[in-house]
Wavefront OBJ file of the C-alpha trace (Angstrom):
o trace
v 75.203 154.284 103.626
v 71.898 153.474 105.230
v 69.502 155.851 106.951
v 70.668 154.997 110.474
v 74.267 155.906 109.681
v 73.181 159.191 108.105
v 71.254 160.073 111.269
v 74.323 159.421 113.426
v 76.669 161.387 111.149
v 74.275 164.313 110.994
v 73.938 164.469 114.758
v 77.718 164.295 115.199
v 78.216 167.193 112.778
v 75.539 169.298 114.470
v 77.007 168.465 117.884
v 80.471 169.508 116.712
v 79.100 172.762 115.371
v 77.335 173.590 118.613
v 80.440 172.576 120.546
v 82.583 174.916 118.464
v 80.216 177.775 119.240
v 80.798 177.267 122.958
v 84.529 176.426 122.545
v 84.141 172.755 123.519
v 84.002 170.774 120.273
v 84.844 167.294 121.595
v 82.078 167.129 124.234
v 79.675 168.422 121.576
v 80.687 165.582 119.256
v 80.157 163.017 122.010
v 76.740 164.404 122.899
v 75.799 164.432 119.202
v 76.962 160.827 118.874
v 74.822 159.755 121.820
v 71.764 161.551 120.505
v 72.378 160.039 117.072
v 72.423 156.506 118.475
v 69.236 157.157 120.431
v 67.471 158.515 117.339
v 68.716 155.589 115.259
v 67.287 153.136 117.776
v 63.994 155.022 117.887
v 63.628 154.917 114.093
v 64.687 151.261 113.911
v 62.036 150.293 116.480
v 59.322 152.108 114.524
v 60.057 150.131 111.359
v 59.811 146.710 113.020
l 1 2 3 4 5 6 7 8 9 10 11 12 13 14 15 16 17 18 19 20 21 22 23 24 25 26 27 28 29 30 31 32 33 34 35 36 37 38 39 40 41 42 43 44 45 46 47 48
């Protein structure tokens, strides 16, 4: 697993946790997934 995938998975897990706290896990996962992709792109652009 590369660093970009780990960033996405971590954000999804955090998003699910926050979503469970407010009783809406699925939207939390989707928001975490979106943030994970944005962070992955940001880190990929810094390396190039």
